[in-house]
Backbone and ligand atoms as CSV (ligand in chain L), in Angstrom:
chain,resi,resn,atom,element,x,y,z
A,1,MET,N,N,-9.733,15.412,-3.006
A,1,MET,CA,C,-8.418,15.890,-2.607
A,1,MET,C,C,-8.284,15.782,-1.101
A,2,GLU,N,N,-7.069,15.588,-0.629
A,2,GLU,CA,C,-6.849,15.511,0.807
A,2,GLU,C,C,-5.478,16.063,1.174
A,3,GLY,N,N,-5.335,16.448,2.441
A,3,GLY,CA,C,-4.062,16.994,2.900
A,3,GLY,C,C,-4.232,17.727,4.215
A,4,THR,N,N,-3.125,18.288,4.669
A,4,THR,CA,C,-3.161,18.975,5.965
A,4,THR,C,C,-3.817,20.345,5.839
A,5,LEU,N,N,-4.722,20.622,6.756
A,5,LEU,CA,C,-5.345,21.941,6.851
A,5,LEU,C,C,-5.430,22.316,8.324
A,6,GLU,N,N,-5.086,23.547,8.629
A,6,GLU,CA,C,-5.355,24.046,9.974
A,6,GLU,C,C,-6.746,24.670,9.930
A,7,ARG,N,N,-7.456,24.542,11.036
A,7,ARG,CA,C,-8.845,25.034,11.031
A,7,ARG,C,C,-9.136,25.839,12.291
A,8,LYS,N,N,-9.802,26.950,12.090
A,8,LYS,CA,C,-10.301,27.765,13.214
A,8,LYS,C,C,-11.798,27.947,13.028
A,9,HIS,N,N,-12.560,27.593,14.031
A,9,HIS,CA,C,-14.015,27.766,13.982
A,9,HIS,C,C,-14.308,29.189,14.442
A,10,LYS,N,N,-14.867,30.024,13.573
A,10,LYS,CA,C,-15.141,31.419,13.946
A,10,LYS,C,C,-16.578,31.579,14.423
A,11,LEU,N,N,-17.507,31.148,13.574
A,11,LEU,CA,C,-18.928,31.311,13.894
A,11,LEU,C,C,-19.610,29.957,13.873
A,12,GLN,N,N,-20.536,29.775,14.795
A,12,GLN,CA,C,-21.287,28.529,14.790
A,12,GLN,C,C,-22.611,28.738,14.061
A,13,LEU,N,N,-23.363,27.679,13.989
A,13,LEU,CA,C,-24.682,27.695,13.361
A,13,LEU,C,C,-25.464,28.971,13.705
A,14,GLY,N,N,-25.995,29.629,12.695
A,14,GLY,CA,C,-26.761,30.841,12.941
A,14,GLY,C,C,-25.902,32.091,13.043
A,15,GLY,N,N,-24.579,31.941,12.977
A,15,GLY,CA,C,-23.698,33.105,12.971
A,15,GLY,C,C,-23.234,33.580,14.331
A,16,LYS,N,N,-23.526,32.791,15.379
A,16,LYS,CA,C,-23.039,33.156,16.729
A,16,LYS,C,C,-21.555,32.841,16.834
A,17,LYS,N,N,-20.819,33.608,17.631
A,17,LYS,CA,C,-19.395,33.344,17.856
A,17,LYS,C,C,-19.208,31.907,18.347
A,18,ALA,N,N,-18.290,31.185,17.765
A,18,ALA,CA,C,-18.049,29.800,18.193
A,18,ALA,C,C,-17.442,29.794,19.590
A,19,ALA,N,N,-17.733,28.755,20.349
A,19,ALA,CA,C,-17.271,28.696,21.738
A,19,ALA,C,C,-15.756,28.493,21.799
A,20,SER,N,N,-15.243,27.663,20.919
A,20,SER,CA,C,-13.830,27.338,20.944
A,20,SER,C,C,-13.211,27.786,19.622
A,21,ARG,N,N,-12.400,28.852,19.671
A,21,ARG,CA,C,-11.949,29.480,18.417
A,21,ARG,C,C,-10.446,29.349,18.174
A,22,GLY,N,N,-9.835,28.398,18.840
A,22,GLY,CA,C,-8.404,28.177,18.623
A,22,GLY,C,C,-8.139,27.428,17.319
A,23,TRP,N,N,-6.869,27.405,16.906
A,23,TRP,CA,C,-6.478,26.686,15.690
A,23,TRP,C,C,-6.136,25.231,16.012
A,24,ASN,N,N,-6.542,24.313,15.133
A,24,ASN,CA,C,-6.140,22.910,15.239
A,24,ASN,C,C,-5.727,22.426,13.856
A,25,SER,N,N,-4.796,21.492,13.852
A,25,SER,CA,C,-4.333,20.952,12.574
A,25,SER,C,C,-4.960,19.580,12.333
A,26,TYR,N,N,-5.414,19.355,11.103
A,26,TYR,CA,C,-6.105,18.107,10.751
A,26,TYR,C,C,-5.601,17.558,9.423
A,27,HIS,N,N,-5.928,16.289,9.201
A,27,HIS,CA,C,-5.847,15.738,7.851
A,27,HIS,C,C,-7.250,15.897,7.269
A,28,ALA,N,N,-7.383,16.746,6.265
A,28,ALA,CA,C,-8.705,17.041,5.707
A,28,ALA,C,C,-8.929,16.250,4.427
A,29,VAL,N,N,-10.158,15.796,4.250
A,29,VAL,CA,C,-10.520,15.071,3.032
A,29,VAL,C,C,-11.766,15.710,2.432
A,30,LEU,N,N,-11.660,16.084,1.171
A,30,LEU,CA,C,-12.795,16.665,0.467
A,30,LEU,C,C,-13.489,15.563,-0.320
A,31,TYR,N,N,-14.698,15.235,0.109
A,31,TYR,CA,C,-15.516,14.279,-0.651
A,31,TYR,C,C,-16.376,15.111,-1.590
A,32,ARG,N,N,-17.411,14.510,-2.166
A,32,ARG,CA,C,-18.139,15.232,-3.201
A,32,ARG,C,C,-18.736,16.561,-2.683
A,33,HIS,N,N,-19.504,16.500,-1.608
A,33,HIS,CA,C,-20.121,17.726,-1.102
A,33,HIS,C,C,-19.813,17.980,0.359
A,34,THR,N,N,-18.836,17.277,0.883
A,34,THR,CA,C,-18.495,17.472,2.296
A,34,THR,C,C,-16.983,17.550,2.489
A,35,LEU,N,N,-16.628,18.262,3.535
A,35,LEU,CA,C,-15.225,18.352,3.929
A,35,LEU,C,C,-15.116,17.707,5.310
A,36,CYS,N,N,-14.282,16.673,5.404
A,36,CYS,CA,C,-14.154,15.933,6.663
A,36,CYS,C,C,-12.762,16.153,7.253
A,37,PHE,N,N,-12.698,16.128,8.561
A,37,PHE,CA,C,-11.426,16.362,9.260
A,37,PHE,C,C,-11.081,15.152,10.116
A,38,TYR,N,N,-9.834,14.741,10.046
A,38,TYR,CA,C,-9.334,13.597,10.810
A,38,TYR,C,C,-8.090,14.041,11.564
A,39,GLN,N,N,-7.874,13.408,12.715
A,39,GLN,CA,C,-6.681,13.738,13.496
A,39,GLN,C,C,-5.433,13.378,12.688
A,40,ASP,N,N,-5.524,12.275,11.977
A,40,ASP,CA,C,-4.381,11.691,11.295
A,40,ASP,C,C,-4.843,11.062,9.987
A,41,ARG,N,N,-3.904,10.934,9.053
A,41,ARG,CA,C,-4.239,10.335,7.766
A,41,ARG,C,C,-4.774,8.912,7.928
A,42,LYS,N,N,-4.167,8.150,8.863
A,42,LYS,CA,C,-4.587,6.747,9.013
A,42,LYS,C,C,-6.020,6.630,9.548
A,43,ASP,N,N,-6.521,7.694,10.180
A,43,ASP,CA,C,-7.902,7.672,10.676
A,43,ASP,C,C,-8.927,7.646,9.540
A,44,THR,N,N,-8.517,8.054,8.349
A,44,THR,CA,C,-9.459,8.045,7.219
A,44,THR,C,C,-9.876,6.610,6.907
A,45,LEU,N,N,-8.965,5.660,7.140
A,45,LEU,CA,C,-9.253,4.248,6.862
A,45,LEU,C,C,-10.250,3.684,7.874
A,46,ARG,N,N,-10.176,4.214,9.097
A,46,ARG,CA,C,-11.073,3.746,10.153
A,46,ARG,C,C,-12.351,4.579,10.216
A,47,SER,N,N,-12.453,5.544,9.330
A,47,SER,CA,C,-13.611,6.445,9.296
A,47,SER,C,C,-13.843,7.156,10.623
A,48,SER,N,N,-12.758,7.381,11.389
A,48,SER,CA,C,-12.977,8.073,12.664
A,48,SER,C,C,-12.667,9.555,12.524
A,49,ALA,N,N,-13.653,10.279,12.019
A,49,ALA,CA,C,-13.496,11.713,11.789
A,49,ALA,C,C,-13.616,12.482,13.090
A,50,CYS,N,N,-13.008,13.691,13.094
A,50,CYS,CA,C,-13.144,14.585,14.247
A,50,CYS,C,C,-14.343,15.480,13.997
A,51,GLY,N,N,-15.400,15.225,14.654
A,51,GLY,CA,C,-16.592,16.063,14.501
A,51,GLY,C,C,-17.348,15.750,13.224
A,52,LEU,N,N,-18.391,16.493,13.008
A,52,LEU,CA,C,-19.249,16.245,11.844
A,52,LEU,C,C,-18.589,16.778,10.581
A,53,PRO,N,N,-18.881,16.159,9.441
A,53,PRO,CA,C,-18.359,16.714,8.189
A,53,PRO,C,C,-19.032,18.053,7.893
A,54,LEU,N,N,-18.312,18.937,7.207
A,54,LEU,CA,C,-18.922,20.220,6.837
A,54,LEU,C,C,-19.634,20.060,5.499
A,55,ASN,N,N,-20.879,20.458,5.483
A,55,ASN,CA,C,-21.689,20.363,4.266
A,55,ASN,C,C,-21.391,21.562,3.365
A,56,LEU,N,N,-20.838,21.284,2.206
A,56,LEU,CA,C,-20.391,22.368,1.324
A,56,LEU,C,C,-21.459,22.856,0.354
A,57,THR,N,N,-22.627,22.238,0.387
A,57,THR,CA,C,-23.687,22.679,-0.524
A,57,THR,C,C,-24.086,24.110,-0.172
A,58,GLY,N,N,-23.959,25.005,-1.135
A,58,GLY,CA,C,-24.328,26.401,-0.909
A,58,GLY,C,C,-23.295,27.185,-0.108
A,59,ALA,N,N,-22.124,26.599,0.109
A,59,ALA,CA,C,-21.097,27.286,0.898
A,59,ALA,C,C,-20.372,28.328,0.041
A,60,GLU,N,N,-19.813,29.337,0.719
A,60,GLU,CA,C,-18.996,30.337,0.030
A,60,GLU,C,C,-17.573,30.232,0.541
A,61,CYS,N,N,-16.656,30.310,-0.396
A,61,CYS,CA,C,-15.257,30.102,-0.048
A,61,CYS,C,C,-14.438,31.206,-0.712
A,62,SER,N,N,-13.623,31.906,0.070
A,62,SER,CA,C,-12.830,32.997,-0.502
A,62,SER,C,C,-11.515,33.141,0.259
A,63,PRO,N,N,-10.556,33.847,-0.318
A,63,PRO,CA,C,-9.316,34.085,0.429
A,63,PRO,C,C,-9.619,34.996,1.616
A,64,ALA,N,N,-8.799,34.944,2.650
A,64,ALA,CA,C,-9.016,35.792,3.827
A,64,ALA,C,C,-7.752,36.586,4.133
A,65,PRO,N,N,-7.363,37.527,3.232
A,65,PRO,CA,C,-6.108,38.270,3.423
A,65,PRO,C,C,-6.146,39.170,4.661
A,66,GLU,N,N,-7.367,39.523,5.131
A,66,GLU,CA,C,-7.483,40.399,6.310
A,66,GLU,C,C,-7.062,39.673,7.595
A,67,TYR,N,N,-7.052,38.329,7.540
A,67,TYR,CA,C,-6.554,37.566,8.682
A,67,TYR,C,C,-5.048,37.404,8.496
A,68,THR,N,N,-4.285,38.156,9.277
A,68,THR,CA,C,-2.852,38.258,8.991
A,68,THR,C,C,-1.980,37.322,9.839
A,69,LYS,N,N,-2.610,36.578,10.775
A,69,LYS,CA,C,-1.796,35.724,11.654
A,69,LYS,C,C,-1.328,34.444,10.986
A,70,LYS,N,N,-2.011,34.035,9.909
A,70,LYS,CA,C,-1.615,32.835,9.155
A,70,LYS,C,C,-1.550,33.228,7.687
A,71,PRO,N,N,-0.579,32.670,6.962
A,71,PRO,CA,C,-0.301,33.194,5.619
A,71,PRO,C,C,-1.220,32.725,4.482
A,72,ASN,N,N,-1.866,31.572,4.628
A,72,ASN,CA,C,-2.587,31.004,3.471
A,72,ASN,C,C,-4.033,30.669,3.829
A,73,CYS,N,N,-4.732,31.695,4.341
A,73,CYS,CA,C,-6.068,31.440,4.901
A,73,CYS,C,C,-7.209,31.578,3.897
A,74,ILE,N,N,-8.133,30.656,4.064
A,74,ILE,CA,C,-9.374,30.629,3.280
A,74,ILE,C,C,-10.520,30.830,4.261
A,75,ARG,N,N,-11.494,31.650,3.875
A,75,ARG,CA,C,-12.700,31.797,4.698
A,75,ARG,C,C,-13.798,30.915,4.096
A,76,LEU,N,N,-14.368,30.076,4.930
A,76,LEU,CA,C,-15.414,29.174,4.444
A,76,LEU,C,C,-16.694,29.460,5.207
A,77,ARG,N,N,-17.701,29.973,4.471
A,77,ARG,CA,C,-18.998,30.258,5.086
A,77,ARG,C,C,-19.986,29.198,4.634
A,78,LEU,N,N,-20.596,28.533,5.598
A,78,LEU,CA,C,-21.558,27.485,5.256
A,78,LEU,C,C,-22.968,28.060,5.214
A,79,ARG,N,N,-23.841,27.305,4.571
A,79,ARG,CA,C,-25.218,27.767,4.399
A,79,ARG,C,C,-25.946,27.926,5.739
A,80,ASP,N,N,-25.496,27.173,6.750
A,80,ASP,CA,C,-26.160,27.255,8.062
A,80,ASP,C,C,-25.697,28.458,8.886
A,81,GLY,N,N,-24.851,29.318,8.293
A,81,GLY,CA,C,-24.412,30.527,9.003
A,81,GLY,C,C,-23.093,30.352,9.736
A,82,SER,N,N,-22.555,29.140,9.747
A,82,SER,CA,C,-21.288,28.947,10.437
A,82,SER,C,C,-20.120,29.354,9.533
A,83,GLU,N,N,-19.000,29.646,10.156
A,83,GLU,CA,C,-17.838,30.113,9.391
A,83,GLU,C,C,-16.551,29.541,9.971
A,84,TYR,N,N,-15.666,29.165,9.069
A,84,TYR,CA,C,-14.368,28.594,9.447
A,84,TYR,C,C,-13.264,29.320,8.702
A,85,LEU,N,N,-12.095,29.399,9.321
A,85,LEU,CA,C,-10.885,29.789,8.592
A,85,LEU,C,C,-10.073,28.518,8.416
A,86,LEU,N,N,-9.567,28.334,7.216
A,86,LEU,CA,C,-8.735,27.168,6.918
A,86,LEU,C,C,-7.394,27.680,6.436
A,87,ASN,N,N,-6.329,27.216,7.045
A,87,ASN,CA,C,-5.000,27.644,6.603
A,87,ASN,C,C,-4.295,26.471,5.919
A,88,ALA,N,N,-3.947,26.692,4.660
A,88,ALA,CA,C,-3.298,25.634,3.880
A,88,ALA,C,C,-1.783,25.692,4.068
A,89,SER,N,N,-1.113,24.640,3.614
A,89,SER,CA,C,0.322,24.521,3.856
A,89,SER,C,C,1.170,25.422,2.957
A,90,SER,N,N,0.596,25.943,1.883
A,90,SER,CA,C,1.327,26.829,0.972
A,90,SER,C,C,0.306,27.622,0.153
A,91,ARG,N,N,0.801,28.625,-0.546
A,91,ARG,CA,C,-0.053,29.424,-1.441
A,91,ARG,C,C,-0.674,28.527,-2.514
A,92,PHE,N,N,0.162,27.647,-3.021
A,92,PHE,CA,C,-0.276,26.737,-4.078
A,92,PHE,C,C,-1.427,25.855,-3.579
A,93,MET,N,N,-1.251,25.273,-2.361
A,93,MET,CA,C,-2.283,24.391,-1.806
A,93,MET,C,C,-3.547,25.181,-1.446
A,94,MET,N,N,-3.360,26.423,-1.029
A,94,MET,CA,C,-4.521,27.267,-0.710
A,94,MET,C,C,-5.405,27.440,-1.951
A,95,LYS,N,N,-4.763,27.750,-3.069
A,95,LYS,CA,C,-5.509,27.950,-4.318
A,95,LYS,C,C,-6.184,26.663,-4.771
A,96,LYS,N,N,-5.481,25.566,-4.581
A,96,LYS,CA,C,-5.999,24.261,-4.982
A,96,LYS,C,C,-7.241,23.877,-4.152
A,97,TRP,N,N,-7.135,24.061,-2.822
A,97,TRP,CA,C,-8.286,23.780,-1.953
A,97,TRP,C,C,-9.471,24.668,-2.338
A,98,MET,N,N,-9.190,25.960,-2.558
A,98,MET,CA,C,-10.287,26.885,-2.886
A,98,MET,C,C,-10.993,26.485,-4.163
A,99,MET,N,N,-10.199,26.130,-5.152
A,99,MET,CA,C,-10.766,25.746,-6.443
A,99,MET,C,C,-11.664,24.520,-6.287
A,100,LYS,N,N,-11.177,23.534,-5.539
A,100,LYS,CA,C,-11.919,22.274,-5.359
A,100,LYS,C,C,-13.178,22.497,-4.515
A,101,ILE,N,N,-13.073,23.309,-3.469
A,101,ILE,CA,C,-14.237,23.558,-2.613
A,101,ILE,C,C,-15.298,24.335,-3.395
A,102,GLN,N,N,-14.848,25.313,-4.179
A,102,GLN,CA,C,-15.783,26.127,-4.956
A,102,GLN,C,C,-16.486,25.318,-6.035
A,103,ALA,N,N,-15.868,24.245,-6.454
A,103,ALA,CA,C,-16.453,23.415,-7.526
A,103,ALA,C,C,-17.647,22.605,-7.030
A,104,ASN,N,N,-17.918,22.640,-5.725
A,104,ASN,CA,C,-19.038,21.875,-5.169
A,104,ASN,C,C,-20.380,22.478,-5.522
L,1,LIG,C1,C,-8.543,31.465,21.359
L,1,LIG,C2,C,-7.161,31.208,20.788
L,1,LIG,C3,C,-7.139,31.546,19.315
L,1,LIG,C4,C,-7.613,32.984,19.080
L,1,LIG,C5,C,-8.989,33.220,19.674
L,1,LIG,C6,C,-9.028,32.885,21.130
L,1,LIG,O1,O,-8.514,31.216,22.735
L,1,LIG,O2,O,-6.204,32.000,21.448
L,1,LIG,O3,O,-5.828,31.377,18.818
L,1,LIG,O4,O,-7.710,33.196,17.722
L,1,LIG,O5,O,-9.266,34.572,19.448
L,1,LIG,O6,O,-10.344,33.008,21.610
L,1,LIG,P1,P,-8.716,29.724,23.343
L,1,LIG,O7,O,-7.547,28.903,22.914
L,1,LIG,O8,O,-8.781,29.975,24.796
L,1,LIG,O9,O,-10.003,29.201,22.774
L,1,LIG,P2,P,-6.677,34.037,16.861
L,1,LIG,O10,O,-5.412,33.250,16.858
L,1,LIG,O11,O,-7.334,34.160,15.527
L,1,LIG,O12,O,-6.544,35.359,17.538
L,1,LIG,P3,P,-10.679,35.164,18.947
L,1,LIG,O13,O,-11.518,35.239,20.169
L,1,LIG,O14,O,-10.359,36.502,18.397
L,1,LIG,O15,O,-11.239,34.256,17.900
């Protein structure tokens, strides 16, 4: 599955506060066990991803209703201790992303 996702890096590897915690919007692509972020949809063809793909093996994914600044947020905790908030374009897309990520 692929589509627009806003992303905020909360915690880095080991659970330390991430250095840059602002929101950015990406074209996200969910492959079998990784979630990749691209500046633009056309970048997927050139394989020019923004940063490393997120390894979803052993990741935990849940809604984040306590984060009230964005309406459709998902909390994604990776096995390496890092954590991201992902904001989907609608409630429907939020549920769809969660279901697909959890299926990993
Ligand atoms: C961050 C930016 C984020 C904010 C984050 C700030 O500053 O304002 O929007 O997150 O707060 O650190 P910068 O752009 O200078 O990196 P929220 O929108 O979630 O508040 P945080 O430190 O509480 O994560």
